[in-house]
N, C-alpha and C positions, 0 to 999 in steps of 0.2 A: 185082619185090622189094620196096619201099619199102610195098605193101598188106602181103604178107605179116609182115614187121618188124611194122608196126603191131600187126597182128591177134594176134601174140605176146604181144607188149608188154600190149595191152589186156588178154589172156585173163590174163595173171601179175598186174596188177594187181586186175584182178574175182577170181580166189582170194585174192589177199593183203587185200582187203576182204571177202570173204565169211568168212575165217578170222579175221580179227580183230575185223571190229565188233560178232558176239555175245559175244564173252568181253570187251569192254570194259563191254557193257551188263549184264552180267551181274556183273559183277564188285565187291565192294560197297566199295573202295576204302579210303583211309588213315583211320583214327578216330583223328588226335590227340588226346592226355592233355594238359591244360593244365600239371602239374607232374611233376614227375620221381619223386617219392615215388607218387604216384597209378599212373603209367606202371611202375614198377619192380613193386607190387603185383600188377597185373594180369596182367604177363609173366611174375612166379614162379606164379602162379594158373593160368595157361590156358596154360605152355611155349611160348610164345613170344620172341623173340629182339627184342630194343630198339633203335629208331634213333632217334639224337641228331640232332637238325637244326640249327643255331645260325651265327647269321655276324654279321660288325660292318661297320660300315662308315666305318673312321677317315678 
Protein backbone atom coordinates (compact mmCIF):
# COMPACT_ATOMS: atom_id res chain seq x y z
CA UNK A 1 0.00 0.00 0.00
CA UNK A 2 2.79 2.45 0.90
CA UNK A 3 4.49 1.77 -2.42
CA UNK A 4 1.31 2.60 -4.36
CA UNK A 5 0.74 5.86 -2.45
CA UNK A 6 4.38 6.84 -2.84
CA UNK A 7 4.21 6.24 -6.60
CA UNK A 8 1.06 8.37 -6.94
CA UNK A 9 2.60 11.21 -4.96
CA UNK A 10 5.83 10.98 -6.96
CA UNK A 11 3.88 11.04 -10.22
CA UNK A 12 1.89 14.09 -9.06
CA UNK A 13 5.06 15.97 -8.11
CA UNK A 14 6.70 15.05 -11.40
CA UNK A 15 3.70 16.25 -13.42
CA UNK A 16 3.60 19.47 -11.43
CA UNK A 17 7.29 20.11 -12.11
CA UNK A 18 6.99 19.29 -15.80
CA UNK A 19 4.09 21.71 -16.11
CA UNK A 20 5.51 24.65 -14.17
CA UNK A 21 9.26 24.69 -14.74
CA UNK A 22 9.10 25.50 -18.48
CA UNK A 23 6.61 28.29 -17.79
CA UNK A 24 8.93 29.79 -15.19
CA UNK A 25 11.95 29.59 -17.47
CA UNK A 26 10.12 31.13 -20.43
CA UNK A 27 8.43 33.89 -18.42
CA UNK A 28 9.71 37.38 -18.98
CA UNK A 29 9.16 38.40 -15.37
CA UNK A 30 8.18 41.74 -13.91
CA UNK A 31 9.89 44.83 -15.26
CA UNK A 32 9.69 47.50 -12.59
CA UNK A 33 9.64 51.20 -13.38
CA UNK A 34 11.49 53.63 -11.12
CA UNK A 35 8.94 56.45 -11.27
CA UNK A 36 5.15 56.51 -11.23
CA UNK A 37 5.02 58.94 -14.14
CA UNK A 38 7.11 56.70 -16.40
CA UNK A 39 5.03 53.69 -15.42
CA UNK A 40 1.76 55.49 -16.11
CA UNK A 41 2.95 56.58 -19.55
CA UNK A 42 4.13 53.09 -20.43
CA UNK A 43 0.87 51.51 -19.18
CA UNK A 44 -1.22 53.96 -21.19
CA UNK A 45 0.85 53.22 -24.28
CA UNK A 46 0.70 49.41 -23.94
CA UNK A 47 -2.79 49.11 -22.44
CA UNK A 48 -1.52 47.08 -19.49
CA UNK A 49 -2.63 47.51 -15.86
CA UNK A 50 -0.46 49.09 -13.17
CA UNK A 51 0.59 47.45 -9.92
CA UNK A 52 1.85 49.68 -7.12
CA UNK A 53 4.12 48.04 -4.57
CA UNK A 54 4.97 49.99 -1.44
CA UNK A 55 5.54 49.36 2.24
CA UNK A 56 6.77 50.94 5.42
CA UNK A 57 8.57 49.74 8.51
CA UNK A 58 7.11 52.08 11.12
